[in-house]
C-alpha positions in Angstrom: 0.0 0.0 0.0 1.2 3.5 -0.7 -0.3 7.0 -0.9 0.3 9.7 -3.5 -0.7 12.8 -1.6 2.6 14.6 -1.1 3.0 18.2 -1.7 6.0 18.7 0.5 9.3 17.0 1.3 9.4 13.2 1.0 11.7 11.1 3.0 14.5 9.1 1.4 14.1 6.5 4.1 10.4 5.7 4.9 8.8 5.1 8.2 7.4 1.6 8.4 4.0 1.1 10.1 3.7 -2.5 11.2 0.0 -2.7 11.7 -0.8 -2.3 8.0 2.7 -3.2 6.6 3.0 0.2 5.0 5.9 2.6 4.3 5.2 6.3 4.9 7.3 8.9 3.0 5.8 12.3 4.0 3.9 14.1 6.7 0.8 14.2 4.5 0.9 10.4 4.1 1.3 10.1 7.9 -1.7 12.4 8.4 -3.7 10.3 6.0 -2.9 7.1 7.9 -3.7 8.6 11.3 -7.0 10.0 10.1 -8.1 6.8 8.4 -6.8 4.4 11.1 -7.6 6.0 14.4 -8.1 2.6 16.1 -4.7 1.5 15.0 -2.8 4.3 16.7 -0.4 2.6 19.1 3.3 2.3 20.1 4.2 1.8 16.4 3.3 5.5 16.0 3.5 7.1 19.4 7.2 6.6 20.0 10.7 8.0 19.7 11.4 6.4 16.4 8.7 8.4 14.7 10.0 11.6 16.3 13.5 10.9 15.1 12.2 10.1 11.6 10.3 13.4 11.4 13.5 15.3 12.4 16.0 13.3 10.3 14.0 12.5 7.2 11.5 15.4 7.0 13.7 18.1 8.6 10.8 19.2 10.9 12.8 20.0 14.0 10.2 22.1 15.7 7.6 19.4 15.3 10.2 16.9 16.5 10.7 18.9 19.7 7.0 19.2 20.3 6.4 15.5 19.9 9.4 14.4 22.0 8.2 16.8 24.8 4.7 15.1 24.7 6.3 11.7 25.0 8.2 12.8 28.1 5.0 14.3 29.6 2.9 11.2 28.8 -0.2 13.3 28.5 -1.9 11.0 26.1 -2.2 10.1 22.4 -4.3 13.2 21.6 -1.5 15.6 22.5 1.0 13.6 20.4 -1.2 13.3 17.3 -2.8 16.8 17.0 0.5 18.7 16.4 1.2 16.4 13.4 -2.1 17.3 11.8 -1.6 21.0 12.6 1.9 21.0 11.1 0.6 19.7 7.8 -2.6 21.7 7.8 -4.3 18.5 6.9 -7.7 18.8 8.6 -10.3 21.5 9.0 -11.0 22.7 12.5 -14.2 20.6 12.5 -12.4 17.4 11.4 -9.6 18.0 13.9 -12.1 18.4 16.7 -13.8 15.1 15.7 -10.5 13.3 15.8 -9.7 14.7 19.2 -13.1 13.6 20.5 -12.7 10.1 19.1 -9.2 9.7 20.6 -10.4 11.2 23.9 -13.2 8.6 24.1 -10.8 5.8 23.3 -8.3 6.8 26.0 -10.9 6.6 28.8 -12.0 3.1 27.8 -10.5 0.0 29.5 -7.4 -1.4 27.8 -9.3 -4.5 26.7 -12.1 -2.5 25.1 -9.5 -0.4 23.2 -7.7 -3.4 22.0 -10.9 -5.1 20.9 -11.8 -2.1 18.8 -8.4 -2.4 17.2 -8.9 -6.1 16.5 -12.4 -5.4 15.1 -10.9 -2.7 12.8 -8.2 -5.1 11.6 -10.8 -7.8 10.7 -12.8 -5.3 8.7 -9.6 -4.3 6.9 -8.8 -7.9 6.1 -5.8 -8.2 8.4 -7.0 -11.3 10.0 -3.8 -12.7 11.6 -3.1 -9.3 13.1 -6.6 -9.1 14.5 -6.2 -12.6 16.1 -3.1 -11.4 17.8 -5.0 -8.6 19.4 -7.9 -10.8 20.5 -5.6 -13.5 22.0 -3.8 -10.9 24.0 -7.1 -9.8 25.5 -8.0 -13.4 26.3 -4.6 -14.0 27.9 -5.2 -11.1 30.3 -8.6 -12.3 31.3 -9.1 -12.6 35.0 -11.2 -11.7 38.1 -12.7 -8.2 37.8 -12.4 -8.1 34.0 -15.2 -7.4 31.6 -18.3 -9.6 31.5 -19.1 -12.8 29.6 -20.8 -11.0 26.8 -17.6 -9.1 26.0 -15.5 -12.2 25.9 -18.1 -14.0 23.8 -17.8 -11.2 21.3 -14.0 -11.8 21.3 -14.4 -15.5 20.6 -17.0 -14.8 17.9 -14.7 -12.3 16.1 -11.9 -14.8 16.4 -14.1 -17.3 14.6 -14.9 -14.8 11.9 -11.2 -14.1 11.4 -10.4 -17.9 11.2 -13.3 -18.4 8.8 -12.0 -15.7 6.4 -8.7 -17.6 6.3 -10.5 -20.9 5.5 -9.5 -22.4 8.9 -13.0 -23.7 9.6 -12.1 -26.1 12.5 -10.6 -23.2 14.5 -13.5 -21.0 13.5 -16.0 -23.6 14.7 -14.2 -24.0 18.0 -14.3 -20.3 18.6 -18.0 -20.1 17.8 -18.7 -23.0 20.2 -16.8 -21.3 23.0 -18.7 -18.1 22.4 -22.0 -19.9 22.3 -21.4 -21.7 25.6 -21.0 -18.3 27.2 -24.2 -16.7 25.8 -26.3 -19.4 24.3 -27.5 -17.1 21.5 -29.2 -18.6 18.3 -26.8 -16.6 16.1 -23.7 -18.1 17.6 -25.2 -21.6 17.4 -26.0 -21.0 13.7 -22.4 -20.0 13.1 -21.1 -23.1 14.8 -23.4 -25.5 13.1 -22.7 -23.8 9.7 -19.0 -24.2 10.1 -19.0 -27.9 11.0 -19.8 -29.3 7.5 -17.1 -27.2 6.0 -14.4 -29.5 7.5 -16.1 -32.6 8.9 -17.2 -35.8 7.1 -21.0 -36.4 7.2 -20.9 -39.0 10.0 -18.7 -36.8 12.3 -20.9 -33.8 11.5 -24.0 -35.7 12.7 -22.1 -36.9 15.8 -21.2 -33.3 16.7 -24.8 -32.3 16.4 -25.8 -35.1 18.8 -23.2 -34.1 21.3 -24.3 -30.5 21.1 -27.6 -31.2 22.8 -29.3 -28.2 21.3 -32.9 -27.9 20.3 -33.5 -30.2 17.4 -36.1 -28.0 15.8 -33.6 -25.1 15.7 -30.9 -27.3 14.3 -33.2 -28.3 11.5 -33.9 -24.7 10.6 -30.2 -23.9 10.6 -29.5 -26.9 8.3 -32.3 -25.8 6.0 -30.8 -22.3 5.9 -27.4 -23.7 5.2 -28.6 -25.9 2.3 -30.0 -22.8 0.6 -26.8 -20.8 1.1 -24.7 -23.7 -0.3 -26.6 -23.6 -3.6 -25.4 -20.1 -4.3 -21.6 -20.4 -4.3 -21.3 -22.2 -7.7 -23.4 -19.4 -9.3 -21.2 -16.7 -7.7 -18.0 -18.4 -8.7 -19.1 -18.8 -12.3 -20.1 -15.1 -12.4 -16.7 -14.1 -10.9 -14.8 -16.1 -13.5 -17.0 -14.7 -16.3 -16.2 -11.1 -15.1 -12.4 -11.9 -15.3 -11.0 -12.4 -18.8 -7.7 -13.5 -17.3 -8.2 -16.3 -14.8 -4.6 -16.2 -13.9 -4.9 -12.6 -12.9 -7.9 -13.5 -10.6 -5.8 -16.2 -8.9 -3.0 -13.8 -8.3 -5.4 -11.3 -6.8 -6.7 -14.0 -4.5 -3.2 -15.1 -3.5 -2.1 -11.5 -2.8 -5.2 -10.9 -0.7 -4.5 -14.0 1.3 -0.8 -13.0 1.9 -2.0 -9.6 3.0 -4.5 -11.0 5.5 -2.0 -13.4 6.9 0.6 -10.8 7.9 1.1 -10.4 11.7 
């Protein structure tokens, strides 16, 4: 990924942002990233390395001193990010205020909630392995006095979604089952039952359903729903191939998307 927004000095040596595997070459590119990825602002941005890069590669010594001072004061992310936007004149007063409010709300949330938002954003952006890393860190910290069962059920559900996007259906099913056991919602049961036939032989699938002990009527409805859904993929695939004159190009696009989503 790269941006072509620069109107001022570009760096010879880029600043590498780990969360989206991107090189940044100018302060405008940096502002673009910060504005579009508020939930991903973390120690890969708020650190001495970025300050040094701004001084050495962009020659913005005054901004460097401002940012370094904020790091020492540890007043919060807002005070570190806002001077960058102001230096570039990137946002209107209204937009800058919106960013400040969003960052302010994030900072008062519990650490686990902030990290969940980051993981959720990564899932939506297709960075599934990175999202899973965030979710597992939350689960590893789980203990007495932490957030309720509904919150952790959402974590397991989102983990399942990330695994499913990577075609790791057994892991996805295990996550959905863990989430379902905590909340017993119909939607989580549907996801679990729907994932099972994607990796299990017919006999093992039936055995899993028996072990589940869920309402048989509900299971039947889920299976009926699944059978309708499974009739659609072949049509979608045929249409997709028809829309691509070069099948090799389509395969390369799919491979690249998978490589991107698998980066940690």
